[in-house]
C-alpha positions in Angstrom: 10.6 14.4 4.2 11.5 12.0 1.0 9.5 9.0 -1.2 11.5 6.1 -2.4 9.9 4.8 -5.4 10.9 1.2 -6.2 12.0 0.9 -10.3 12.3 -2.6 -11.7 14.8 -2.4 -14.7 13.3 -5.6 -16.0 10.0 -4.7 -16.8 10.7 -0.6 -16.9 7.3 0.2 -16.1 6.1 3.9 -15.1 3.4 2.8 -12.4 5.0 3.2 -8.9 6.9 6.4 -10.4 3.5 7.9 -11.5 2.0 7.1 -7.9 4.8 8.1 -5.8 4.7 11.5 -7.8 1.0 11.8 -7.2 1.7 11.3 -3.6 3.9 13.9 -3.8 1.3 16.2 -5.1 -0.8 15.1 -1.8 2.3 15.2 0.7 4.7 17.8 -0.5 7.6 15.1 -0.3 10.1 14.8 -2.3 10.5 11.8 -4.3 13.9 9.2 -5.2 13.5 7.2 -7.8 15.5 4.5 -7.1 17.2 0.9 -8.5 18.4 -1.5 -6.7 21.2 -4.2 -8.7 21.6 -7.3 -6.4 25.1 -8.2 -5.8 26.4 -12.1 -3.9 26.8 -11.8 -0.7 29.6 -12.7 0.5 31.5 -10.6 -1.7 33.7 -11.8 -4.0 37.5 -10.5 -5.1 36.3 -11.7 -8.3 37.4 -8.9 -11.2 34.5 -10.5 -13.9 32.7 -10.0 -11.7 33.0 -7.0 -10.2 32.9 -5.7 -13.7 29.1 -7.3 -14.3 28.3 -5.2 -11.5 29.8 -2.2 -12.9 27.6 -3.1 -16.2 24.7 -3.6 -14.7 24.8 -0.9 -12.5 25.0 1.7 -15.5 22.6 -0.4 -17.8 19.8 -0.1 -14.4 21.1 3.9 -14.3 20.1 4.6 -18.0 17.0 2.6 -17.9 16.1 4.7 -14.7 17.2 8.0 -16.3 14.9 7.3 -19.6 11.6 6.4 -17.6 12.0 9.4 -15.0 12.3 11.7 -18.5 9.2 10.3 -19.6 7.3 12.6 -16.1 5.9 15.5 -16.5 8.8 18.8 -16.8 7.7 19.6 -13.3 8.5 16.8 -12.1 11.8 17.4 -10.5 12.6 13.4 -9.5 16.1 12.4 -8.7 17.5 8.8 -8.9 19.8 6.4 -8.0 20.6 3.3 -8.2 22.3 1.2 -5.2 23.8 -2.1 -4.6 22.3 -4.5 -2.1 22.1 -7.9 -1.5 18.3 -8.7 -2.5 16.0 -5.7 -3.6 13.3 -5.4 -0.5 16.9 -4.8 1.6 18.2 -2.5 -1.1 14.5 -0.4 -0.6 15.0 -0.1 2.9 18.4 1.0 2.9 17.5 3.8 0.7 14.5 4.5 3.5 16.9 4.9 6.0 19.5 6.5 4.1 17.0 9.2 3.3 14.6 9.4 6.4 11.8 8.5 4.1 7.7 8.2 5.4 6.8 5.6 2.7 8.3 3.5 0.1 6.2 2.7 -3.3 6.7 -0.3 -5.2 4.5 -1.5 -8.8 2.5 -4.8 -8.9 3.6 -7.8 -9.8 3.8 -8.3 -13.9 1.8 -11.4 -13.6 -1.2 -9.9 -11.8 -4.1 -8.6 -14.2 -3.8 -4.8 -15.8 -5.6 -2.1 -13.3 -5.1 -4.6 -10.4 -2.8 -5.1 -7.3 -0.8 -8.3 -7.5 2.1 -9.0 -4.8 5.2 -10.6 -6.3 7.9 -12.4 -4.8 10.0 -9.1 -4.2 6.4 -6.9 -3.0 5.2 -10.0 -0.6 8.8 -9.6 1.1 8.6 -6.3 1.3 5.5 -5.2 3.0 6.5 -8.0 5.9 9.3 -6.2 6.3 9.3 -3.1 6.1 9.1 -0.4 9.3 7.4 2.1 7.0 4.0 2.6 5.0 4.5 0.5 1.3 2.2 2.0 -0.9 1.5 0.0 -4.2 0.4 1.1 -8.0 -2.3 -1.2 -9.5 -0.3 -2.6 -12.4 0.2 0.0 -15.8 -0.5 2.5 -12.9 -0.9 6.1 -14.9 -0.3 9.4 -13.7 -3.3 11.0 -12.9 -3.7 14.9 -13.1 -4.7 15.3 -9.4 -3.1 13.9 -5.8 -4.9 11.5 -3.9 -7.5 12.8 -2.4 -9.7 9.9 -0.2 -7.7 7.9 1.9 -10.6 4.1 2.4 -9.8 2.3 5.3 -10.1 -1.0 5.1 -11.6 -2.2 9.1 -11.7 -5.8 10.3 -9.5 -8.3 11.9 -6.1 -8.1 14.1 -5.2 -4.7 11.9 -7.9 -2.6 14.4 -5.9 -3.9 17.6 -3.2 -2.0 16.6 -4.2 1.3 15.7 -5.2 1.1 12.1 -8.3 4.3 12.5 -6.2 6.2 14.7 -2.9 5.7 11.7 -5.3 7.1 9.3 -7.0 9.7 10.9 -3.8 11.4 11.9 -2.7 11.0 8.2 -6.2 13.4 7.4 -4.1 16.0 9.8 -1.1 16.2 7.2 -2.6 15.7 4.1 -6.1 17.8 2.9 -8.0 13.9 2.2 -11.3 12.8 3.1 -11.3 9.9 5.5 -13.8 6.6 4.9 -13.7 3.7 6.5 -14.9 0.7 5.0 -15.9 -2.8 6.5 -16.2 -6.1 4.4 -18.1 -9.2 4.7 -18.2 -12.5 2.8 -21.9 -13.3 3.0 -22.1 -17.6 3.7 -23.4 -19.6 0.6 -24.3 -22.8 2.6 -24.1 -24.6 5.7 -23.3 -28.3 5.6 -25.7 -29.3 2.5 -28.2 -26.2 2.7 -28.2 -22.8 1.8 -29.3 -20.6 3.9 -32.3 -18.5 3.8 -31.7 -15.2 2.1 -33.6 -13.4 4.9 -31.8 -15.0 7.4 -28.6 -14.1 5.8 -29.6 -10.6 5.4 -30.2 -10.5 9.5 -27.1 -11.9 9.9 -25.1 -9.6 8.2 -27.3 -6.5 9.4 -26.3 -7.2 13.2 -22.9 -7.4 12.1 -22.5 -4.5 10.3 -24.2 -2.8 13.3 -21.8 -4.0 15.5 -19.1 -2.9 13.6 -20.4 0.2 12.8 -20.7 0.8 17.1 -16.8 -0.5 16.9 -15.8 2.3 14.6 -17.8 5.0 16.2 -15.6 4.1 19.4 -12.6 4.1 18.4 -13.3 7.3 16.0 -14.7 9.0 19.5 -11.5 8.1 21.2 -9.2 9.3 18.3 -11.4 12.7 18.7 -10.2 13.3 22.3 -6.7 14.0 20.5 -7.0 15.7 17.7 -9.6 17.1 14.9 -11.3 14.6 12.9 -12.8 15.7 10.0 -16.5 13.9 9.1 -16.1 10.2 8.0 -18.0 8.4 6.1 -19.0 4.5 7.0 -20.0 2.0 4.7 -20.2 -2.0 4.4 -18.9 -4.2 1.0 -20.5 -7.3 1.2 -21.0 -10.1 -1.6 -20.7 -13.7 -1.3 -16.9 -13.8 -2.3 -14.5 -10.9 -1.5 -14.1 -9.6 -5.1 -17.7 -8.9 -4.9 -17.3 -7.4 -1.4 -14.5 -4.9 -2.8 -16.7 -4.6 -6.2 -19.8 -3.8 -3.9 -18.4 -0.4 -2.5 -18.1 2.0 -5.4 -14.8 3.8 -5.8 -13.7 6.9 -8.2 -9.7 8.2 -9.2 -8.0 9.7 -6.4 -8.7 6.8 -4.0 -6.4 5.0 -2.0 -7.1 1.8 -0.3 -5.5 1.5 3.4 -4.6 -1.9 5.1 -3.2 -2.5 8.0 -0.4 -5.2 10.3 -2.1 -7.7 11.5 -1.6 -9.6 14.4 1.7 -11.4 13.3 3.6 -8.4 12.6 6.5 -7.5 14.6 5.7 -4.2 16.5 6.4 -0.9 14.3 6.3 -3.2 11.1 4.2 -3.9 8.3 2.8 -7.8 8.1 -0.3 -8.5 5.9 -2.7 -10.5 6.9 -4.9 -13.3 5.4 -8.0 -11.6 4.9 -6.5 -8.4 3.6 -4.2 -10.1 1.8 -7.8 -11.0 0.0 -9.0 -7.6 -0.1 -5.2 -6.1 -1.9 -6.1 -8.8 -4.7 -9.0 -7.2 -5.6 -8.6 -3.6 -4.8 -9.2 -1.2 -8.3 -7.2 1.5 -6.8 -3.7 2.1 -5.4 -2.5 0.2 -2.1 -0.7 1.6 1.1 0.2 -0.7 3.9 1.1 1.1 7.6 2.7 -0.7 10.6 1.1 -1.5 13.5 0.6 2.2 15.4 2.4 3.5 17.7 1.1 6.9 19.1 3.1 9.2 20.5 3.0 9.5 24.7 
């Protein structure tokens, strides 16, 4: 199988290629580094326009090959430059052409260094892809080790569409640990008064207990079909989403897994509002997967 790594010739950053290479050491998949050149639609029989597209395509190919040459020599990564009406459409064209299992992209250049941020391209891609989309934090370096742990963000409509079963099945394919985390934002006030700390703790404790029960129930159902390794279940809480995400310990080799929300079409990715807030504060790469469809 193949991983398509999207390259931006305007930014020329190596973050998506670095993450794709790290993932390939985890999955054994081949990485194809891809640059997309946008062409107008409908196409025009204009010699000047054709010459401009040839020039831009050649420049993109040179930039892509230059960046790939900076990667370790043991990584055999072919390159491709593809013309399309848009960058998301072009990447998905290549996913189909190469029968790829996922596409890897970088964060918006407007995001914080070391954090994941969606730009216009990634925003559209994660809402239309029929394969998992992995997003590298801005400036993500090439790690010496593969991804070793998946952290599943449990909660919301994604659970209904099979995020935990999908993550569990990944552990049967790739040598990774599995951790399930549920994030909660503690209320700071009701109307004009503060909530008593003891009452707040009780609410969070009861919520955490119900959440744990739901997670265990789903895991037991999955274990009726496949073998699932030991799973860590944790809760991250805070008075805002940043605090909640940072309340969970993270380490090198982690990847956060988010699921598709209720608004997405079947077998497509659609990022819900809570998932978008979690993603914004994630200090590790993020993978967003479509609704899970189990085999009969």
